C-alpha positions as CSV (number, residue, x, y, z in Angstrom):
1,X,-22.6,6.5,13.4
2,X,-22.5,2.7,11.5
3,X,-20.0,0.4,11.3
4,X,-19.9,0.6,7.6
5,X,-19.3,4.1,7.8
6,X,-16.8,3.9,10.4
7,X,-14.8,1.2,8.1
8,X,-15.1,3.5,5.6
9,X,-13.7,6.5,7.1
10,X,-10.6,3.8,9.1
11,X,-10.3,1.5,5.8
12,X,-9.8,4.9,3.2
13,X,-7.3,6.9,4.8
14,X,-5.2,3.5,6.0
15,X,-5.5,1.9,1.8
16,X,-4.6,5.2,1.0
17,X,-1.5,6.2,3.0
18,X,0.2,2.1,2.5
19,X,-0.1,3.0,-1.5
20,X,1.6,6.3,-1.2
21,X,4.6,4.5,1.4
22,X,4.5,2.5,-1.3
23,X,5.2,4.8,-4.3
24,X,7.5,6.5,-2.3
25,X,9.4,2.8,-1.6
26,X,9.7,2.9,-5.8
27,X,11.2,6.2,-5.6
28,X,13.7,5.4,-3.1
29,X,14.4,2.3,-4.9
30,X,15.8,4.7,-7.6
31,X,18.7,5.6,-5.4
32,X,20.8,2.7,-3.8
33,X,22.8,5.5,-1.7
34,X,20.1,5.7,0.3
35,X,20.2,4.3,3.9
36,X,16.2,3.0,4.8
37,X,17.5,2.8,8.4
38,X,18.1,6.1,8.9
39,X,15.5,9.1,9.2
40,X,13.5,10.1,7.4
41,X,13.5,7.2,4.7
42,X,12.7,4.7,7.9
43,X,9.4,6.4,8.0
44,X,9.1,4.7,4.3
45,X,10.6,1.8,5.0
46,X,9.5,0.2,8.5
47,X,6.1,0.0,7.7
48,X,6.3,-1.2,4.2
49,X,9.4,-3.5,4.8
50,X,6.7,-6.4,6.4
51,X,5.0,-6.6,3.2
52,X,8.0,-6.6,0.8
53,X,9.9,-9.5,2.6
54,X,7.6,-12.3,1.8
55,X,6.7,-11.2,-1.7
56,X,10.4,-11.2,-2.8
57,X,10.8,-14.8,-1.6
58,X,8.2,-15.3,-4.7
59,X,9.0,-12.6,-6.9
60,X,13.2,-12.3,-8.0
61,X,14.4,-8.8,-8.9
62,X,13.6,-8.4,-13.0
63,X,17.0,-7.3,-14.1
64,X,18.7,-6.3,-10.9
65,X,15.5,-4.1,-9.8
66,X,12.8,-4.8,-7.2
67,X,9.6,-4.9,-8.5
68,X,7.8,-6.1,-5.6
69,X,6.9,-2.6,-4.0
70,X,4.9,-2.1,-7.7
71,X,3.0,-5.0,-6.8
72,X,1.7,-3.6,-3.5
73,X,0.8,-0.6,-5.0
74,X,-1.6,-2.3,-7.8
75,X,-2.6,-4.6,-4.9
76,X,-4.1,-1.8,-2.4
77,X,-5.1,0.5,-5.0
78,X,-7.2,-3.3,-6.1
79,X,-8.5,-3.3,-2.7
80,X,-9.5,0.7,-2.3
81,X,-11.3,0.2,-5.4
82,X,-13.0,-3.3,-4.5
83,X,-13.9,-1.8,-1.2
84,X,-14.5,1.8,-1.2
85,X,-14.8,2.7,-4.5
86,X,-17.9,3.7,-6.3
87,X,-19.3,0.3,-6.7
88,X,-17.3,-1.0,-3.7
89,X,-18.6,-3.5,-1.6
90,X,-18.7,-1.2,1.6
91,X,-19.8,1.6,-0.3
92,X,-22.8,-0.5,-1.5
93,X,-23.2,-1.2,2.3
94,X,-23.3,2.2,3.0
95,X,-26.3,2.8,0.8
96,X,-28.4,0.1,1.9
97,X,-28.5,1.8,5.2
């Protein structure tokens, strides 16, 4: 097993998991009464909050709605496609070997 295969098998699930967590974070924003510091919601909040804090300083809420999780879903989806999609960089490297 070579390095690109290991990278693919590691990076793919991580990017997919982060995308899923940000989608769940978007759903949780619909419910203002949810306490993100309690189980099970902290499982979604803990890994996503470090990404959201700096972006919130750059992108203010639009109409009172925090759109930063939507931006991160786009970023992680784009990264996954660029790196691991059918024409992705890592996919192409794997085919060369």
